[in-house]
C-alpha positions in Angstrom: -15.4 -30.3 70.1 -17.6 -28.2 67.9 -16.0 -25.0 69.2 -12.5 -26.4 68.4 -13.6 -27.3 64.9 -15.1 -23.8 64.4 -11.9 -22.2 65.7 -9.8 -24.3 63.4 -11.9 -23.4 60.4 -11.6 -19.7 61.2 -7.8 -19.9 61.6 -7.4 -21.6 58.2 -9.1 -18.6 56.5 -6.8 -16.1 58.1 -4.8 -14.3 55.3 -1.1 -14.5 55.2 0.7 -11.5 56.5 3.2 -9.7 54.2 6.2 -11.1 56.0 4.9 -14.7 55.5 4.3 -14.0 51.8 7.8 -12.5 51.5 9.3 -15.6 53.2 7.6 -17.9 50.8 9.0 -16.0 47.9 12.4 -16.1 49.4 12.2 -19.9 49.8 12.7 -20.5 46.0 15.6 -18.0 46.0 17.4 -19.9 48.8 17.0 -23.3 47.3 19.6 -25.0 45.1 18.1 -26.1 41.8 20.2 -29.3 41.9 19.6 -30.7 45.4 16.3 -28.7 45.9 17.5 -27.9 49.4 18.8 -24.8 51.0 22.1 -23.6 49.7 25.2 -24.9 51.5 28.2 -22.8 50.8 26.7 -21.3 47.7 29.2 -20.7 44.8 28.7 -18.5 41.7 29.5 -19.8 38.2 30.7 -17.4 35.4 27.1 -17.4 34.0 26.0 -16.0 37.4 23.9 -19.0 38.4 24.4 -20.2 42.0 24.7 -23.8 43.3 25.8 -25.6 46.5 29.5 -26.2 46.6 28.9 -29.9 47.2 26.5 -30.1 44.3 29.1 -28.7 41.9 31.8 -31.0 43.3 29.5 -34.0 42.6 29.0 -32.8 39.0 32.7 -32.3 38.5 33.3 -35.8 40.0 31.2 -37.4 37.2 33.3 -35.8 34.4 36.5 -36.8 32.8 37.4 -33.2 32.3 37.9 -31.8 35.7 38.8 -28.3 34.4 35.2 -27.2 33.8 31.6 -28.0 34.7 28.4 -27.4 32.6 25.9 -25.1 34.4 22.9 -27.2 35.4 20.6 -24.3 34.5 21.8 -22.9 31.2 24.3 -25.6 30.2 27.1 -23.2 29.5 30.5 -24.7 30.3 32.1 -23.0 33.3 35.9 -23.2 33.6 37.1 -23.9 37.1 39.9 -22.0 38.9 43.0 -23.7 40.0 41.6 -24.5 43.4 38.5 -26.2 41.9 35.0 -25.6 43.0 35.9 -24.3 46.4 37.8 -21.4 44.7 34.7 -20.2 42.8 33.4 -16.9 44.2 31.1 -17.1 47.2 27.5 -16.0 46.5 27.4 -13.2 49.0 24.1 -12.1 47.6 22.6 -15.4 48.7 24.1 -15.1 52.1 22.4 -11.6 52.3 19.1 -13.3 51.5 19.6 -15.7 54.4 20.0 -12.8 56.7 16.9 -11.1 55.2 15.0 -14.3 56.0 16.1 -14.1 59.6 14.7 -10.6 59.8 11.4 -11.6 58.2 11.1 -14.6 60.5 11.3 -12.2 63.5 8.7 -9.9 62.0 6.4 -12.8 61.2 6.4 -14.2 64.7 7.5 -11.3 67.0 6.0 -13.0 70.0 8.5 -15.9 69.6 11.5 -13.6 68.9 13.7 -12.2 71.7 15.0 -8.7 72.1 18.5 -8.4 70.7 19.5 -6.1 73.6 18.1 -7.7 76.7 17.5 -11.1 75.3 14.1 -11.5 77.1 11.3 -9.2 75.9 9.0 -9.7 73.0 10.2 -7.8 69.9 8.2 -4.6 69.2 10.4 -2.6 66.8 13.7 -2.3 65.0 16.5 0.3 65.7 18.0 1.2 62.3 21.1 2.7 63.9 21.8 -0.2 66.2 20.7 -2.8 63.6 18.8 -4.7 66.3 15.3 -5.8 67.1 14.2 -4.5 70.5 11.4 -5.0 73.0 9.0 -2.4 74.4 11.2 -1.8 77.5 14.3 -1.3 75.5 12.3 1.0 73.2 11.4 3.1 76.2 15.0 3.2 77.4 16.1 4.2 73.9 14.0 7.3 74.1 15.4 8.2 77.5 19.1 7.6 77.0 20.8 10.6 75.5 23.2 8.6 73.3 20.2 6.8 71.6 17.7 9.6 71.4 18.6 10.4 67.8 18.3 6.8 66.7 15.6 5.9 64.1 13.1 3.3 65.2 11.1 1.4 62.6 7.8 -0.4 63.3 7.6 -4.1 62.4 5.3 -3.2 59.5 8.0 -0.9 58.1 10.6 -3.6 58.6 8.7 -6.3 56.6 8.3 -3.8 53.7 12.0 -3.0 53.6 13.6 -6.1 55.0 16.3 -6.4 52.3 17.5 -2.9 53.2 17.7 -3.7 56.9 20.5 -6.1 56.4 23.8 -4.3 55.8 26.8 -5.9 54.2 29.2 -7.3 56.8 32.7 -5.9 56.5 35.0 -8.8 55.7 38.8 -8.4 56.3 40.9 -10.3 53.8 44.6 -10.5 53.2 46.6 -10.6 50.0 47.2 -14.0 48.5 50.7 -13.0 47.6 51.6 -11.2 50.9 49.8 -13.1 53.6 50.2 -10.5 56.3 49.1 -7.5 54.2 45.4 -6.5 54.1 43.7 -5.9 50.8 42.9 -2.2 50.6 43.6 -1.3 46.9 42.0 -2.0 43.6 44.2 -2.3 40.5 42.4 -0.7 37.5 44.8 -2.2 35.0 44.3 -5.8 36.2 40.7 -5.6 37.6 42.2 -7.1 40.8 42.2 -6.5 44.5 45.7 -6.0 45.8 47.6 -4.9 48.9 50.1 -2.1 49.5 53.1 -4.4 48.8 51.7 -5.3 45.4 51.8 -1.7 44.3 55.6 -1.6 44.6 56.2 -4.9 43.0 54.0 -6.7 40.5 51.6 -3.8 40.0 54.2 -1.0 40.2 53.4 0.8 36.9 49.6 0.1 37.0 46.7 2.4 37.6 45.2 1.7 41.0 43.2 3.4 43.7 41.9 2.8 47.2 38.9 0.5 47.3 36.4 3.1 48.6 37.5 5.6 45.9 37.4 3.0 43.1 34.1 1.4 44.1 31.6 4.1 42.9 33.1 4.3 39.4 33.1 0.5 38.9 29.6 0.1 40.5 28.3 2.6 37.9 30.2 0.8 35.1 28.5 -2.5 36.1 25.1 -0.7 36.1 25.8 0.7 32.6 26.6 -2.8 31.4 23.3 -4.0 32.9 21.1 -1.6 31.0 20.8 -3.5 27.7 20.0 -6.7 29.7 17.3 -4.9 31.7 16.0 -3.3 28.5 15.7 -6.7 26.9 14.1 -8.2 30.0 11.3 -5.6 29.7 11.0 -6.3 25.9 10.9 -10.0 26.5 8.2 -9.5 29.2 6.1 -7.5 26.7 6.5 -10.1 24.0 5.5 -12.9 26.4 2.4 -10.9 27.4 1.5 -10.4 23.7 2.0 -14.1 22.9 -0.2 -15.1 25.8 -2.8 -12.7 24.6 -2.7 -14.2 21.1 -3.0 -17.7 22.6 -6.0 -16.5 24.5 -7.5 -14.9 21.4 -7.1 -18.2 19.5 -9.6 -19.8 21.9 -12.1 -17.2 21.3 -11.6 -17.3 17.5 -12.0 -21.1 17.6 -15.4 -20.6 19.4 -16.5 -18.0 16.9 -15.4 -20.1 13.9 -17.3 -23.1 15.3 -20.4 -21.0 15.6 -20.2 -19.9 12.0 -19.7 -23.5 10.9 -22.7 -24.6 13.0 -24.9 -21.9 11.3 -24.1 -23.3 7.9 -24.2 -26.9 8.8 -27.7 -26.7 10.4 -29.2 -25.7 7.1 -28.3 -29.0 5.6 -29.2 -31.1 8.6 -28.0 -34.7 8.9 -26.2 -34.9 5.6 -23.8 -32.3 6.8 -23.2 -33.6 10.3 -20.2 -35.6 9.3 -18.6 -32.6 7.5 -19.4 -30.4 10.6 -17.4 -32.8 12.8 -14.6 -32.7 10.3 -14.5 -28.9 10.3 -14.6 -28.9 14.1 -11.6 -31.2 14.1 -9.8 -28.9 11.7 -10.5 -25.9 13.8 -9.4 -27.7 17.0 -6.3 -28.8 15.1 -5.6 -25.2 13.9 -6.1 -23.9 17.5 -3.9 -26.6 18.8 -1.3 -26.0 16.1 -1.4 -22.3 16.7 -1.1 -22.7 20.5 1.7 -25.1 20.2 3.6 -22.7 18.0 3.0 -19.9 20.5 3.8 -22.1 23.4 7.1 -23.0 21.8 8.0 -19.3 21.4 6.7 -18.7 25.0 9.0 -21.4 26.3 12.0 -19.8 24.6 11.2 -16.3 25.8 10.3 -17.4 29.3 13.7 -19.2 29.5 15.4 -16.1 28.3 13.4 -14.0 30.7 14.4 -16.3 33.6 18.1 -16.0 32.5 17.8 -12.2 32.3 16.0 -11.9 35.6 18.5 -14.1 37.3 21.3 -12.0 35.9 19.7 -8.7 36.9 18.7 -10.0 40.3 22.1 -11.3 41.0 24.0 -8.2 39.9 21.7 -5.7 41.5 21.5 -7.8 44.7 25.3 -8.1 44.8 25.8 -4.4 44.3 23.3 -3.7 47.1 24.3 -6.3 49.6 28.0 -7.0 48.9 30.9 -5.2 50.4 33.1 -3.1 48.1 35.7 -5.8 48.2 33.3 -8.5 47.3 31.8 -6.6 44.4 35.1 -5.6 43.0 36.4 -9.1 43.4 33.7 -10.3 41.0 33.6 -7.2 38.8 35.4 -8.8 35.9 33.2 -11.9 36.0 30.0 -10.0 36.3 30.9 -7.6 33.5 31.9 -10.4 31.2 28.7 -12.3 31.8 26.5 -9.2 31.5 28.2 -8.2 28.2 27.9 -11.8 27.0 24.2 -11.8 27.7 23.8 -8.4 26.1 25.7 -9.6 23.0 23.3 -12.6 22.8 20.4 -10.3 22.3 18.9 -10.5 18.9 16.1 -7.9 18.4 14.6 -9.9 15.6 13.7 -12.7 18.0 11.3 -10.3 19.7 9.5 -9.4 16.5 6.2 -11.2 16.7 5.6 -11.2 13.0 2.1 -11.6 11.6 -0.6 -12.8 13.9 -2.5 -15.8 12.6 -6.2 -15.9 13.2 -8.7 -18.6 12.3 -10.9 -18.0 9.4 -13.7 -20.2 8.1 -14.6 -19.8 4.4 -17.8 -21.5 3.4 -18.9 -22.2 -0.1 -22.5 -22.3 -1.4 -23.8 -25.1 0.9 -26.7 -26.0 -1.4 -24.3 -27.1 -4.1 -21.1 -27.9 -2.3 -22.1 -29.5 0.9 -19.7 -32.4 0.4 -16.7 -30.0 0.6 -18.2 -27.5 3.0 -15.9 -24.8 4.1 -12.2 -24.4 4.7 -10.4 -23.7 8.0 -7.2 -21.8 7.8 -5.1 -19.1 9.4 -5.1 -15.7 7.9 -2.6 -13.0 8.9 -4.2 -9.9 10.5 -2.2 -6.7 10.6 -4.4 -3.6 10.4 -7.9 -2.3 10.2 -8.5 -0.8 13.7 -10.5 2.4 13.7 -8.6 5.1 15.7 -10.2 8.4 14.8 -12.9 10.2 12.9 -12.6 13.7 11.4 -16.2 14.9 11.0 -17.9 18.0 9.5 -16.5 17.5 6.0 -19.2 17.7 3.3 -18.9 14.8 0.8 -15.1 14.4 1.1 -13.3 13.2 -2.0 -9.5 12.6 -2.3 -6.9 13.3 0.4 -3.2 14.4 0.1 -0.4 15.0 2.6 2.2 17.7 2.5 5.8 16.9 3.4 5.4 19.5 6.2 2.6 17.4 7.8 -0.6 19.2 6.6 -3.5 17.2 5.2 -5.6 18.6 2.3 -9.1 17.2 1.7 -11.3 17.8 -1.4 -14.7 18.9 0.1 -17.0 18.3 -2.8 -20.0 19.4 -0.9 -18.6 23.0 -0.4 -16.5 23.1 -3.7 -13.4 23.9 -1.7 -10.2 22.4 -0.3 -9.8 22.1 3.4 -6.4 22.1 5.0 -5.7 20.4 8.4 -2.6 20.3 10.6 -0.8 17.2 11.7 -3.3 16.7 14.5 -6.3 16.9 12.1 -7.3 20.4 13.3 -8.7 22.5 10.5 -6.4 25.4 9.5 -8.1 27.0 6.5 -10.0 26.4 3.3 -9.7 27.8 -0.2 -11.2 27.5 -3.7 -14.8 28.6 -2.9 -14.1 32.4 -2.8 -12.0 34.8 -4.8 -11.6 35.5 -8.6 -13.4 33.2 -11.0 -10.2 31.5 -12.2 -9.4 30.4 -8.6 -12.8 29.0 -7.8 -13.3 25.3 -7.8 -16.3 23.4 -9.4 -16.8 19.8 -8.4 -13.3 19.2 -6.9 -12.5 15.5 -6.7 -8.8 14.9 -6.7 -5.8 16.5 -5.0 -2.1 16.0 -5.1 0.9 17.8 -3.4 4.4 18.0 -4.8 7.6 18.1 -2.8 7.6 21.9 -2.8 4.1 21.9 -1.3 2.4 22.9 -4.6 -1.2 21.8 -4.5 -2.8 20.3 -7.7 -6.6 19.9 -7.8 -8.6 17.9 -10.4 -11.9 19.7 -10.8 -14.6 19.9 -13.5 -12.7 19.2 -16.8 -9.5 20.9 -15.6 -6.5 20.9 -13.3 -5.8 23.9 -11.0 -2.6 24.8 -9.2 -2.4 26.5 -5.8 0.1 27.1 -3.0 -0.5 25.3 0.3 -1.8 28.6 1.7 -4.5 28.7 -1.0 -3.0 31.2 -3.4 -4.1 30.5 -7.0 -1.2 29.9 -9.4 -2.5 28.5 -12.7 -5.1 26.4 -14.4 -5.2 24.1 -17.5 -7.8 22.1 -19.3 -11.3 22.2 -20.8 -13.9 19.5 -21.6 -12.8 17.3 -24.6 -10.5 14.6 -25.7 -7.4 16.6 -26.8 -4.0 16.7 -25.1 -4.9 19.2 -22.5 -8.6 18.4 -22.3 -10.4 16.3 -19.7 -13.7 14.7 -19.1 -14.7 14.8 -15.4 -11.3 13.7 -13.9 -11.8 11.9 -10.6 -8.3 11.8 -9.2 -4.8 13.2 -9.5 -1.5 12.2 -8.0 2.1 13.4 -7.9 4.9 11.1 -8.8 7.9 12.1 -6.7 10.1 9.8 -8.7 9.9 11.8 -11.9 8.2 15.0 -10.5 5.2 14.8 -12.8 1.4 15.0 -12.2 -0.7 12.1 -13.2 -4.4 12.8 -13.8 -7.2 10.1 -13.9 -9.1 11.5 -17.0 -11.9 9.3 -15.9 -14.5 9.5 -18.6 -11.8 9.6 -21.3 -10.6 6.3 -19.9 -7.0 7.4 -19.8 -4.2 8.7 -17.6 -2.8 12.1 -18.6 0.7 13.1 -17.5 1.5 16.8 -16.9 4.8 18.5 -16.0 5.0 20.5 -12.8 4.2 23.7 -14.8 1.0 22.0 -16.1 2.4 21.5 -19.6 1.5 18.3 -21.4 4.0 15.4 -21.1 2.0 12.4 -22.3 -0.8 10.0 -21.7 -1.6 6.3 -21.8 -4.7 4.0 -21.6 -7.8 3.5 -23.7 -11.2 2.2 -23.0 -11.4 -1.6 -22.7 -10.9 -4.5 -20.3 -7.6 -5.9 -21.6 -4.4 -5.6 -19.7 -3.4 -1.9 -19.8 -6.8 -0.7 -20.9 -9.0 1.2 -18.6 -12.7 1.6 -17.9 -13.6 4.7 -15.7 -10.3 4.9 -13.8 -11.2 6.3 -10.4 -7.9 6.6 -8.4 -4.2 6.7 -8.9 -1.1 6.4 -6.7 2.5 5.3 -6.8 4.7 2.7 -5.2 8.1 3.6 -3.8 9.8 2.6 -7.1 7.5 4.8 -9.2 5.1 2.2 -10.5 1.6 3.4 -11.1 -1.4 1.9 -9.4 -4.8 2.6 -11.1 -8.1 1.8 -9.5 -9.8 0.5 -12.7 -13.3 1.2 -11.4 -15.6 -0.4 -13.9 -13.2 -3.3 -14.6 -13.2 -4.3 -10.9 -9.5 -4.4 -10.6 -6.3 -2.6 -9.5 -3.8 -2.3 -12.3 -0.1 -1.9 -11.6 1.7 -0.2 -14.5 5.2 1.3 -15.0 5.6 5.0 -15.2 4.9 5.0 -18.9 1.7 2.9 -18.6 3.0 -0.5 -19.5 1.0 -3.2 -17.7 2.9 -5.2 -15.0 0.2 -7.0 -13.1 -3.4 -6.7 -11.8 -5.2 -7.3 -8.5 -8.7 -8.7 -9.2 -9.9 -10.6 -6.1 -9.4 -11.3 -2.4 -7.9 -14.4 -1.0 -11.3 -16.1 -0.8 -11.7 -15.7 -4.6 -14.2 -12.9 -4.2 -13.9 -10.2 -6.9 -13.2 -6.6 -6.1 -16.4 -4.5 -6.0 -15.9 -1.3 -7.9 -12.5 -0.3 -6.5 -12.5 3.5 -6.6 -9.1 4.4 -5.0 -5.8 2.7 -4.1 -2.9 3.8 -2.0 0.6 2.4 -1.1 1.6 2.4 2.5 5.1 2.8 4.0 5.2 -1.0 4.2 4.7 -1.2 0.3 1.3 -2.8 0.9 -1.6 -1.9 -1.3 -4.7 -0.5 0.3 -7.8 -0.2 -1.9 -11.3 1.0 -1.1 -14.3 -0.5 -2.8 -17.3 1.8 -3.5 -20.0 -1.0 -3.7 -18.7 -3.1 -0.8 -17.9 -0.3 1.6 -14.7 -2.0 2.6 -10.9 -1.7 2.4 -8.9 -4.6 1.2 -5.2 -5.0 1.9 -2.6 -6.7 -0.3 1.1 -7.2 0.1 3.6 -5.7 -2.4 3.2 -8.9 -4.6 -0.5 -8.5 -4.7 -1.2 -11.3 -2.2 -4.4 -10.7 -0.2 -3.8 -10.0 3.4 -7.1 -8.8 5.0 -10.2 -6.6 4.7 -11.8 -4.2 7.1 -14.9 -2.0 7.1 -18.5 -2.6 6.3 -21.6 -0.6 5.4 -23.0 1.7 8.1 -22.5 5.0 9.9 -20.8 3.8 13.1 -17.0 4.2 13.7 -15.2 1.9 11.3 -18.2 1.6 9.0 -18.4 3.2 5.6 -21.0 4.6 3.3 -20.0 5.0 -0.4 -16.3 5.6 0.4 -14.6 7.6 -2.3 -10.9 7.7 -1.7 -8.1 6.2 0.5 -4.6 7.7 1.4 -1.7 6.3 3.4 0.6 8.4 5.6 4.3 7.6 6.2 3.4 6.8 9.8 1.3 3.8 8.7 -2.1 5.4 9.3 -4.8 4.9 6.6 -7.2 7.7 5.8 -10.6 6.9 4.1 -13.0 9.4 2.7 -16.3 8.2 4.1 -18.2 10.4 1.6 -21.9 9.8 2.3 -21.2 10.0 6.1 -19.5 13.4 5.6 -16.3 12.4 7.4 -12.8 11.1 7.0 -11.9 8.0 9.1 -8.4 7.0 10.2 -7.4 3.4 10.6 -4.3 1.6 11.9 
């Protein structure tokens, strides 16, 4: 008894062979979703879903309208042909799967299967040319008989891997519905219809038609072309589903992290804060639940769409592979109509994930606000991932990009400009050698015009170079006059009006120059009122030409029009925290504002309306950390470049 028990236990642990696994997968494909049993006379609806003929007849029998039936799967109304359900196309693809199952069953239990040739021996292989399973004796005879010597013999392992290809479509002879004695051998291109020879001289006389074997390749390819957008959407839906599931998983982790943060604060206030802690936990759980419900709702929709697309692709590809030419062409119109219908239903915007919400806990000063401790909410996270570091730049200052892809960095530590290609490889440097007029002293700001002219803000002046480093001109001296400057920190080129804007930092103003470095105007004065400036550190432009000034000592970003009239200001993050010495700002291709703060060593992100989105970066020298950052720049490809000055590098974020 013990031995039997042991043997039974060992058997239960035996892994399933591939044939068994393939059979189990086939089981779902061979079951009608209405009766949950194996298909009996499977019929195809226009939406390409398959059901038993009897199941469809029962559905029709319950309806007043006998001319159509709603698909039990997708609920699309399916018009019935004149002959009713029995006249719907037969699902030859499903019949093919039944035949595949027969093959797999023989492979799974070869000792129980009999040789297709002699009917006695245990199956040992499969002759691809004969299309038969054969025993060892017949295998030996196959090798000896001259007429079989060229036949290809497959092992049972090979058969179970390619079972669906082992079953070839059965040639079905059919006759014309209008001329009962005439076989169908022709395909009418004009009518998308299978016809006989007599039809070509009567009802289809002036139509375009061809023999079925000649017409089939072209129409098979046409069906595959129609299928491409559906397969493409299927892949996109799969990717979206994977991302949604990943977000759902991240929500769990964020919930745990948020609870840990709450616990750290609550423990300081002991028992008096326990009630508030439970309340915050409940809010967090509610947020996680809410978020997961929202994601689950989207997942359900996408998974339903994925199932519909998969069903369509599987049916069409299976039909093309397993059906005879007549069968495929007989369904071509229906298949193409459905595939095009599904392709037309595709709305790319449904696959856009939109902003990802993550849980954030913002805690007030617990010693004075314990009764209203913290806030649990979702914040939208878009960017802030470190992707690359460009090292070996001594005290980098401002950065500019040429239309041709080059990047120019002010290297304050070497008093020069460094030029990099689009892959951040150094090409050359200039400004530290040559005639006195071309040399740079304390370069801080750089701008590049549409014609690749480089403008550099250096010690009390602005100099002009070609992108190759050839000196063109210089203007300025120390002072407060029209073409005088006091330690300008930044410079930017306004492509809307083709003028150069200089942050005349210690004169607390913005000076506007023409492309030839002649004076155009200025705005700003020292102060803290709207439109006034206090040590402006950075300047950039929105797509519509508005001016963004990093008003350093006023702890704000001011948005002004091209003439310096105040429009709005950004003064704090979403949590109410004031900006900490914003030294530079940039506008990305998404019209969002990216500003870097000197004292906080961070980058804060705001939308085009000044609404806080997120922050990234902190003090340190690791990847993604900053030490006295000086400038920020945005490329058209969405990458953000930060001059990590005291770490002697430029970091790239996405």
